[in-house]
C-alpha positions in Angstrom: 48.6 105.9 99.7 48.5 107.9 96.4 48.2 111.7 96.3 44.7 111.6 94.7 43.5 109.3 97.4 44.8 111.5 100.2 43.4 114.6 98.6 40.0 112.9 98.1 39.9 111.9 101.8 41.1 115.5 102.8 38.4 117.0 100.6 35.8 114.8 102.3 36.8 116.1 105.7 36.8 119.7 104.4 33.2 119.2 103.1 32.1 117.8 106.4 33.6 120.7 108.3 32.0 123.1 105.8 28.6 121.6 106.5 29.1 122.0 110.2 30.1 125.7 109.7 26.9 126.3 107.6 24.8 124.6 110.3 26.5 126.7 113.0 25.8 129.8 110.9 22.1 128.9 110.7 21.8 128.3 114.4 23.5 131.6 115.2 21.4 133.6 112.7 18.0 132.0 113.1 17.9 130.8 116.7 20.1 133.6 118.1 22.0 131.2 120.4 25.3 129.3 120.3 25.2 125.6 119.4 25.1 123.1 122.3 28.0 121.3 123.8 27.4 118.0 121.9 27.5 120.0 118.6 30.7 121.8 119.5 32.3 118.5 120.5 31.4 117.1 117.0 33.0 120.2 115.4 36.2 119.7 117.5 36.4 116.1 116.4 36.1 117.0 112.7 38.6 119.8 113.1 41.0 117.3 114.7 40.5 115.0 111.7 41.2 117.9 109.4 44.5 118.7 111.2 45.4 115.0 110.9 44.6 115.0 107.2 46.8 118.1 106.7 49.6 116.5 108.6 49.4 113.5 106.4 49.5 115.6 103.2 52.5 117.5 104.5 54.4 114.4 105.6 53.9 112.6 102.2 57.0 113.0 100.0 56.0 114.6 96.8 57.3 112.8 93.7 58.8 114.9 90.9 56.1 116.2 88.5 53.3 115.2 90.9 50.5 117.7 91.2 47.2 117.7 93.1 45.2 119.0 90.1 41.5 119.6 90.5 41.2 117.9 93.9 43.8 120.2 95.4 42.1 123.3 94.0 38.7 122.1 95.4 40.3 121.5 98.8 41.8 125.0 98.8 38.5 126.6 97.8 36.6 124.7 100.4 39.2 125.7 103.1 38.7 129.3 102.1 35.0 129.0 102.4 35.4 127.4 105.9 37.6 130.3 107.0 35.2 132.8 105.7 32.2 131.2 107.4 34.2 130.7 110.7 35.0 134.4 110.8 31.3 135.3 110.2 30.3 132.8 112.9 32.7 134.3 115.4 31.1 137.7 114.8 27.6 136.2 115.2 28.6 134.4 118.4 29.9 137.7 119.8 26.6 139.4 119.0 24.7 136.5 120.6 26.8 136.7 123.8 26.3 140.5 124.1 22.5 140.1 124.4 19.6 141.6 122.5 20.2 144.7 120.5 18.9 148.0 121.8 16.9 150.1 119.4 19.1 152.9 118.0 16.3 155.5 118.1 13.1 155.9 120.1 9.9 154.8 118.3 8.3 157.6 116.2 5.9 159.8 118.2 2.2 159.4 117.6 0.6 162.9 118.2 -2.8 161.4 118.2 -2.0 159.1 121.2 -0.7 162.0 123.2 -3.9 164.0 122.6 -6.0 161.0 123.6 -4.0 160.7 126.8 -5.0 164.2 127.7 -8.6 163.8 126.7 -8.5 165.8 123.6 -9.5 164.8 120.1 -7.0 164.8 117.3 
């Protein structure tokens, strides 16, 4: 298989994993919970395909003067985006597992409410 074909296939897997990371980020941010087991299994399967794709790229003997060009650069950029999102998702997952955030300061006092409680008018 030619290098451009391998890179195109690899970029396709990178794009799929990137979409899954974006979806995971959305779930963690908006729903405040980790994705379900079926979703995690799907991500594991795509990550395994990515590992296989990388192994195929490494195993291929590079011919003299052969370069990946634009496809290789796109794959690198997508991989960096995946790593960045994955790091953010790990932090969000940690926050979700710790439970709801506690308020840092008590709510502001309402002097009128205290006066009403004691039967006085403000």
